[in-house]
N, CA, C and O atoms as a printed pandas DataFrame, in Angstrom:
     atom_number atom_name residue_name chain_id  residue_number  x_coord  y_coord  z_coord
0              1         N          MET        A               1    0.860   -1.187    0.000
1              2        CA          MET        A               1    0.000    0.000    0.000
2              3         C          MET        A               1    0.896    1.236    0.000
3              4         O          MET        A               1    1.848    1.330    0.774
4              5         N          THR        A               2    0.580    2.164   -0.864
5              6        CA          THR        A               2    1.392    3.375   -0.954
6              7         C          THR        A               2    1.096    4.321    0.201
7              8         O          THR        A               2    0.080    4.200    0.885
8              9         N          THR        A               3    2.006    5.260    0.396
9             10        CA          THR        A               3    1.836    6.253    1.454
10            11         C          THR        A               3    0.578    7.080    1.238
11            12         O          THR        A               3   -0.140    7.375    2.193
12            13         N          ASN        A               4    0.302    7.458   -0.011
13            14        CA          ASN        A               4   -0.904    8.250   -0.301
14            15         C          ASN        A               4   -2.175    7.495    0.060
15            16         O          ASN        A               4   -3.126    8.087    0.569
16            17         N          ASN        A               5   -2.196    6.203   -0.199
17            18        CA          ASN        A               5   -3.370    5.399    0.163
18            19         C          ASN        A               5   -3.544    5.328    1.666
19            20         O          ASN        A               5   -4.669    5.380    2.164
20            21         N          LYS        A               6   -2.443    5.209    2.397
21            22        CA          LYS        A               6   -2.527    5.188    3.861
22            23         C          LYS        A               6   -3.035    6.520    4.393
23            24         O          LYS        A               6   -3.812    6.555    5.347
24            25         N          ILE        A               7   -2.600    7.615    3.781
25            26        CA          ILE        A               7   -3.070    8.945    4.194
26            27         C          ILE        A               7   -4.570    9.070    3.957
27            28         O          ILE        A               7   -5.289    9.563    4.826
28            29         N          LEU        A               8   -5.057    8.632    2.793
29            30        CA          LEU        A               8   -6.492    8.665    2.502
30            31         C          LEU        A               8   -7.261    7.828    3.512
31            32         O          LEU        A               8   -8.268    8.270    4.066
32            33         N          GLU        A               9   -6.775    6.619    3.741
33            34        CA          GLU        A               9   -7.465    5.704    4.653
34            35         C          GLU        A               9   -7.558    6.290    6.063
35            36         O          GLU        A               9   -8.650    6.371    6.625
36            37         N          TRP        A              10   -6.444    6.692    6.631
37            38        CA          TRP        A              10   -6.433    7.129    8.026
38            39         C          TRP        A              10   -6.994    8.526    8.225
39            40         O          TRP        A              10   -7.509    8.835    9.299
40            41         N          SER        A              11   -6.905    9.372    7.216
41            42        CA          SER        A              11   -7.566   10.678    7.298
42            43         C          SER        A              11   -9.083   10.491    7.295
43            44         O          SER        A              11   -9.801   11.169    8.030
44            45         N          GLY        A              12   -9.557    9.578    6.473
45            46        CA          GLY        A              12  -10.987    9.276    6.435
46            47         C          GLY        A              12  -11.478    8.683    7.734
47            48         O          GLY        A              12  -12.557    9.030    8.213
48            49         N          VAL        A              13  -10.691    7.790    8.306
49            50        CA          VAL        A              13  -11.058    7.176    9.584
50            51         C          VAL        A              13  -11.098    8.237   10.686
51            52         O          VAL        A              13  -12.030    8.270   11.489
52            53         N          SER        A              14  -10.096    9.091   10.718
53            54        CA          SER        A              14  -10.027   10.136   11.756
54            55         C          SER        A              14  -11.210   11.095   11.677
55            56         O          SER        A              14  -11.815   11.427   12.697
56            57         N          THR        A              15  -11.537   11.536   10.478
57            58        CA          THR        A              15  -12.665   12.460   10.342
58            59         C          THR        A              15  -13.979   11.773   10.712
59            60         O          THR        A              15  -14.871   12.420   11.260
60            61         N          ALA        A              16  -14.116   10.484   10.425
61            62        CA          ALA        A              16  -15.327    9.748   10.810
62            63         C          ALA        A              16  -15.438    9.645   12.332
63            64         O          ALA        A              16  -16.532    9.754   12.886
64            65         N          ILE        A              17  -14.311    9.437   13.003
65            66        CA          ILE        A              17  -14.321    9.368   14.464
66            67         C          ILE        A              17  -14.748   10.709   15.047
67            68         O          ILE        A              17  -15.594   10.756   15.940
68            69         N          PHE        A              18  -14.168   11.796   14.550
69            70        CA          PHE        A              18  -14.539   13.121   15.052
70            71         C          PHE        A              18  -16.003   13.442   14.757
71            72         O          PHE        A              18  -16.689   14.044   15.583
72            73         N          TYR        A              19  -16.476   13.039   13.581
73            74        CA          TYR        A              19  -17.890   13.232   13.237
74            75         C          TYR        A              19  -18.783   12.564   14.276
75            76         O          TYR        A              19  -19.697   13.188   14.816
76            77         N          SER        A              20  -18.511   11.291   14.550
77            78        CA          SER        A              20  -19.396   10.558   15.459
78            79         C          SER        A              20  -19.348   11.133   16.870
79            80         O          SER        A              20  -20.367   11.160   17.561
80            81         N          LEU        A              21  -18.180   11.593   17.305
81            82        CA          LEU        A              21  -18.080   12.200   18.631
82            83         C          LEU        A              21  -18.843   13.519   18.712
83            84         O          LEU        A              21  -19.543   13.776   19.691
84            85         N          LEU        A              22  -18.707   14.351   17.684
85            86        CA          LEU        A              22  -19.412   15.636   17.688
86            87         C          LEU        A              22  -20.927   15.456   17.718
87            88         O          LEU        A              22  -21.625   16.171   18.437
88            89         N          VAL        A              23  -21.426   14.523   16.955
89            90        CA          VAL        A              23  -22.867   14.293   16.927
90            91         C          VAL        A              23  -23.330   13.661   18.246
91            92         O          VAL        A              23  -24.367   14.045   18.786
92            93         N          ALA        A              24  -22.572   12.702   18.759
93            94        CA          ALA        A              24  -22.963   12.021   20.002
94            95         C          ALA        A              24  -22.911   12.952   21.219
95            96         O          ALA        A              24  -23.705   12.799   22.147
96            97         N          LEU        A              25  -21.985   13.909   21.220
97            98        CA          LEU        A              25  -21.877   14.833   22.354
98            99         C          LEU        A              25  -23.044   15.817   22.438
99           100         O          LEU        A              25  -23.305   16.391   23.495
100          101         N          ASN        A              26  -23.741   16.006   21.319
101          102        CA          ASN        A              26  -24.903   16.887   21.277
102          103         C          ASN        A              26  -24.583   18.280   21.842
103          104         O          ASN        A              26  -25.272   18.788   22.727
104          105         N          ILE        A              27  -23.515   18.877   21.299
105          106        CA          ILE        A              27  -23.061   20.191   21.770
106          107         C          ILE        A              27  -23.371   21.299   20.764
107          108         O          ILE        A              27  -22.850   22.408   20.873
108          109         N          GLY        A              28  -24.210   20.995   19.798
109          110        CA          GLY        A              28  -24.573   22.002   18.807
110          111         C          GLY        A              28  -23.615   22.083   17.628
111          112         O          GLY        A              28  -23.648   23.048   16.865
112          113         N          ALA        A              29  -22.764   21.078   17.475
113          114        CA          ALA        A              29  -21.789   21.081   16.377
114          115         C          ALA        A              29  -22.175   20.069   15.301
115          116         O          ALA        A              29  -21.310   19.520   14.618
116          117         N          GLU        A              30  -23.469   19.826   15.155
117          118        CA          GLU        A              30  -23.914   18.816   14.197
118          119         C          GLU        A              30  -23.550   19.170   12.756
119          120         O          GLU        A              30  -23.179   18.291   11.980
120          121         N          PHE        A              31  -23.652   20.438   12.397
121          122        CA          PHE        A              31  -23.312   20.810   11.017
122          123         C          PHE        A              31  -21.851   20.491   10.733
123          124         O          PHE        A              31  -21.527   19.939    9.681
124          125         N          VAL        A              32  -20.974   20.836   11.663
125          126        CA          VAL        A              32  -19.551   20.518   11.495
126          127         C          VAL        A              32  -19.366   19.008   11.429
127          128         O          VAL        A              32  -18.579   18.507   10.626
128          129         N          GLY        A              33  -20.092   18.285   12.276
129          130        CA          GLY        A              33  -20.006   16.832   12.270
130          131         C          GLY        A              33  -20.411   16.231   10.936
131          132         O          GLY        A              33  -19.719   15.359   10.410
132          133         N          PHE        A              34  -21.518   16.686   10.389
133          134        CA          PHE        A              34  -21.957   16.150    9.100
134          135         C          PHE        A              34  -21.013   16.564    7.966
135          136         O          PHE        A              34  -20.865   15.835    6.986
136          137         N          THR        A              35  -20.387   17.709    8.097
137          138        CA          THR        A              35  -19.371   18.107    7.125
138          139         C          THR        A              35  -18.191   17.137    7.191
139          140         O          THR        A              35  -17.654   16.726    6.163
140          141         N          LEU        A              36  -17.800   16.779    8.408
141          142        CA          LEU        A              36  -16.719   15.803    8.570
142          143         C          LEU        A              36  -17.116   14.442    8.002
143          144         O          LEU        A              36  -16.278   13.743    7.433
144          145         N          LEU        A              37  -18.378   14.060    8.150
145          146        CA          LEU        A              37  -18.851   12.804    7.565
146          147         C          LEU        A              37  -18.703   12.829    6.048
147          148         O          LEU        A              37  -18.265   11.848    5.448
148          149         N          LEU        A              38  -19.066   13.943    5.432
149          150        CA          LEU        A              38  -18.937   14.070    3.981
150          151         C          LEU        A              38  -17.464   13.979    3.551
151          152         O          LEU        A              38  -17.133   13.303    2.576
152          153         N          ILE        A              39  -16.597   14.663    4.288
153          154        CA          ILE        A              39  -15.164   14.617    3.981
154          155         C          ILE        A              39  -14.639   13.195    4.159
155          156         O          ILE        A              39  -13.884   12.694    3.326
156          157         N          SER        A              40  -15.045   12.552    5.249
157          158        CA          SER        A              40  -14.625   11.180    5.503
158          159         C          SER        A              40  -15.059   10.253    4.370
159          160         O          SER        A              40  -14.275    9.423    3.908
160          161         N          ALA        A              41  -16.297   10.394    3.928
161          162        CA          ALA        A              41  -16.803    9.548    2.843
162          163         C          ALA        A              41  -15.993    9.756    1.570
163          164         O          ALA        A              41  -15.721    8.801    0.843
164          165         N          ALA        A              42  -15.607   10.998    1.297
165          166        CA          ALA        A              42  -14.800   11.280    0.100
166          167         C          ALA        A              42  -13.408   10.643    0.218
167          168         O          ALA        A              42  -12.918   10.020   -0.724
168          169         N          LEU        A              43  -12.786   10.808    1.382
169          170        CA          LEU        A              43  -11.446   10.263    1.575
170          171         C          LEU        A              43  -11.440    8.742    1.528
171          172         O          LEU        A              43  -10.613    8.143    0.840
172          173         N          ILE        A              44  -12.355    8.118    2.252
173          174        CA          ILE        A              44  -12.409    6.656    2.251
174          175         C          ILE        A              44  -12.888    6.145    0.890
175          176         O          ILE        A              44  -12.480    5.072    0.446
176          177         N          GLY        A              45  -13.749    6.912    0.238
177          178        CA          GLY        A              45  -14.180    6.545   -1.110
178          179         C          GLY        A              45  -13.016    6.519   -2.088
179          180         O          GLY        A              45  -12.913    5.608   -2.910
180          181         N          LEU        A              46  -12.146    7.507   -2.006
181          182        CA          LEU        A              46  -10.957    7.513   -2.872
182          183         C          LEU        A              46  -10.039    6.336   -2.547
183          184         O          LEU        A              46   -9.530    5.663   -3.443
184          185         N          TRP        A              47   -9.836    6.102   -1.251
185          186        CA          TRP        A              47   -9.012    4.967   -0.835
186          187         C          TRP        A              47   -9.601    3.665   -1.387
187          188         O          TRP        A              47   -8.871    2.826   -1.916
188          189         N          ALA        A              48  -10.912    3.499   -1.266
189          190        CA          ALA        A              48  -11.579    2.289   -1.743
190          191         C          ALA        A              48  -11.473    2.157   -3.259
191          192         O          ALA        A              48  -11.271    1.060   -3.778
192          193         N          TYR        A              49  -11.609    3.268   -3.962
193          194        CA          TYR        A              49  -11.511    3.245   -5.428
194          195         C          TYR        A              49  -10.118    2.798   -5.866
195          196         O          TYR        A              49   -9.976    1.912   -6.709
196          197         N          PHE        A              50   -9.104    3.414   -5.293
197          198        CA          PHE        A              50   -7.726    3.074   -5.679
198          199         C          PHE        A              50   -7.358    1.642   -5.277
199          200         O          PHE        A              50   -6.571    0.988   -5.961
200          201         N          GLY        A              51   -7.922    1.161   -4.179
201          202        CA          GLY        A              51   -7.629   -0.190   -3.726
202          203         C          GLY        A              51   -8.585   -1.240   -4.255
203          204         O          GLY        A              51   -8.476   -2.417   -3.910
204          205         N          LYS        A              52   -9.522   -0.818   -5.091
205          206        CA          LYS        A              52  -10.515   -1.716   -5.690
206          207         C          LYS        A              52  -11.368   -2.420   -4.633
207          208         O          LYS        A              52  -11.698   -3.599   -4.765
208          209         N          HIS        A              53  -11.715   -1.674   -3.585
209          210        CA          HIS        A              53  -12.610   -2.176   -2.544
210          211         C          HIS        A              53  -14.019   -1.691   -2.890
211          212         O          HIS        A              53  -14.494   -0.701   -2.334
212          213         N          ARG        A              54  -14.666   -2.377   -3.791
213          214        CA          ARG        A              54  -15.925   -1.901   -4.372
214          215         C          ARG        A              54  -17.060   -1.805   -3.347
215          216         O          ARG        A              54  -17.861   -0.873   -3.407
216          217         N          GLY        A              55  -17.137   -2.738   -2.425
217          218        CA          GLY        A              55  -18.194   -2.685   -1.420
218          219         C          GLY        A              55  -18.058   -1.471   -0.516
219          220         O          GLY        A              55  -19.051   -0.815   -0.199
220          221         N          ILE        A              56  -16.843   -1.172   -0.102
221          222        CA          ILE        A              56  -16.606    0.002    0.736
222          223         C          ILE        A              56  -16.874    1.278   -0.060
223          224         O          ILE        A              56  -17.428    2.238    0.475
224          225         N          LEU        A              57  -16.489    1.293   -1.321
225          226        CA          LEU        A              57  -16.756    2.453   -2.180
226          227         C          LEU        A              57  -18.264    2.692   -2.278
227          228         O          LEU        A              57  -18.726    3.827   -2.164
228          229         N          PHE        A              58  -19.018    1.631   -2.489
229          230        CA          PHE        A              58  -20.473    1.741   -2.581
230          231         C          PHE        A              58  -21.053    2.297   -1.280
231          232         O          PHE        A              58  -21.932    3.158   -1.308
232          233         N          LEU        A              59  -20.568    1.812   -0.158
233          234        CA          LEU        A              59  -21.018    2.283    1.147
234          235         C          LEU        A              59  -20.750    3.771    1.337
235          236         O          LEU        A              59  -21.556    4.465    1.959
236          237         N          GLN        A              60  -19.646    4.269    0.821
237          238        CA          GLN        A              60  -19.289    5.672    0.996
238          239         C          GLN        A              60  -20.261    6.605    0.281
239          240         O          GLN        A              60  -20.439    7.750    0.699
240          241         N          PHE        A              61  -20.887    6.132   -0.787
241          242        CA          PHE        A              61  -21.914    6.949   -1.449
242          243         C          PHE        A              61  -23.086    7.207   -0.496
243          244         O          PHE        A              61  -23.656    8.298   -0.481
244          245         N          PHE        A              62  -23.434    6.204    0.288
245          246        CA          PHE        A              62  -24.519    6.366    1.251
246          247         C          PHE        A              62  -24.106    7.261    2.410
247          248         O          PHE        A              62  -24.901    8.075    2.879
248          249         N          TYR        A              63  -22.871    7.118    2.874
249          250        CA          TYR        A              63  -22.384    8.005    3.936
250          251         C          TYR        A              63  -22.319    9.446    3.448
251          252         O          TYR        A              63  -22.658   10.367    4.191
252          253         N          ALA        A              64  -21.889    9.647    2.216
253          254        CA          ALA        A              64  -21.841   11.009    1.661
254          255         C          ALA        A              64  -23.248   11.586    1.559
255          256         O          ALA        A              64  -23.463   12.763    1.852
256          257         N          THR        A              65  -24.199   10.767    1.149
257          258        CA          THR        A              65  -25.593   11.214    1.078
258          259         C          THR        A              65  -26.114   11.583    2.460
259          260         O          THR        A              65  -26.791   12.600    2.616
260          261         N          ALA        A              66  -25.806   10.763    3.469
261          262        CA          ALA        A              66  -26.220   11.068    4.842
262          263         C          ALA        A              66  -25.578   12.373    5.315
263          264         O          ALA        A              66  -26.225   13.172    5.992
264          265         N          GLY        A              67  -24.325   12.588    4.968
265          266        CA          GLY        A              67  -23.650   13.835    5.328
266          267         C          GLY        A              67  -24.326   15.042    4.699
267          268         O          GLY        A              67  -24.535   16.058    5.361
268          269         N          LEU        A              68  -24.663   14.934    3.439
269          270        CA          LEU        A              68  -25.337   16.046    2.756
270          271         C          LEU        A              68  -26.715   16.312    3.347
271          272         O          LEU        A              68  -27.091   17.465    3.555
272          273         N          ILE        A              69  -27.462   15.260    3.616
273          274        CA          ILE        A              69  -28.789   15.427    4.220
274          275         C          ILE        A              69  -28.652   16.088    5.586
275          276         O          ILE        A              69  -29.394   17.017    5.904
276          277         N          GLY        A              70  -27.718   15.620    6.383
277          278        CA          GLY        A              70  -27.494   16.211    7.697
278          279         C          GLY        A              70  -27.105   17.674    7.621
279          280         O          GLY        A              70  -27.576   18.483    8.420
280          281         N          MET        A              71  -26.253   18.023    6.674
281          282        CA          MET        A              71  -25.834   19.415    6.516
282          283         C          MET        A              71  -27.018   20.296    6.128
283          284         O          MET        A              71  -27.179   21.393    6.663
284          285         N          VAL        A              72  -27.840   19.821    5.205
285          286        CA          VAL        A              72  -29.010   20.600    4.767
286          287         C          VAL        A              72  -29.986   20.782    5.921
287          288         O          VAL        A              72  -30.521   21.873    6.117
288          289         N          ARG        A              73  -30.220   19.727    6.682
289          290        CA          ARG        A              73  -31.202   19.795    7.772
290          291         C          ARG        A              73  -30.728   20.679    8.932
291          292         O          ARG        A              73  -31.550   21.313    9.594
292          293         N          TRP        A              74  -29.427   20.730    9.185
293          294        CA          TRP        A              74  -28.905   21.491   10.311
294          295         C          TRP        A              74  -28.530   22.917    9.938
295          296         O          TRP        A              74  -28.263   23.731   10.822
296          297         N          PHE        A              75  -28.504   23.238    8.639
297          298        CA          PHE        A              75  -28.141   24.599    8.221
298          299         C          PHE        A              75  -29.282   25.505    8.322
299          300         O          PHE        A              75  -29.159   26.690    8.010
């Protein structure tokens, strides 16, 4: 695995962790959290595309959609 792929993978994981914490803490940062979800889906989606992980790539489309819906609803 190349360094760029590792950066995509772990950046996506990190943003997903922060997203879930922000939403779970219920501190009024839901918009930021859903933005992080969208970013995470893009990063992990790229990682999945380059690594030919088609199931994970497909899943990221749904996470990105959830992020967009959350952003629209909280804005």
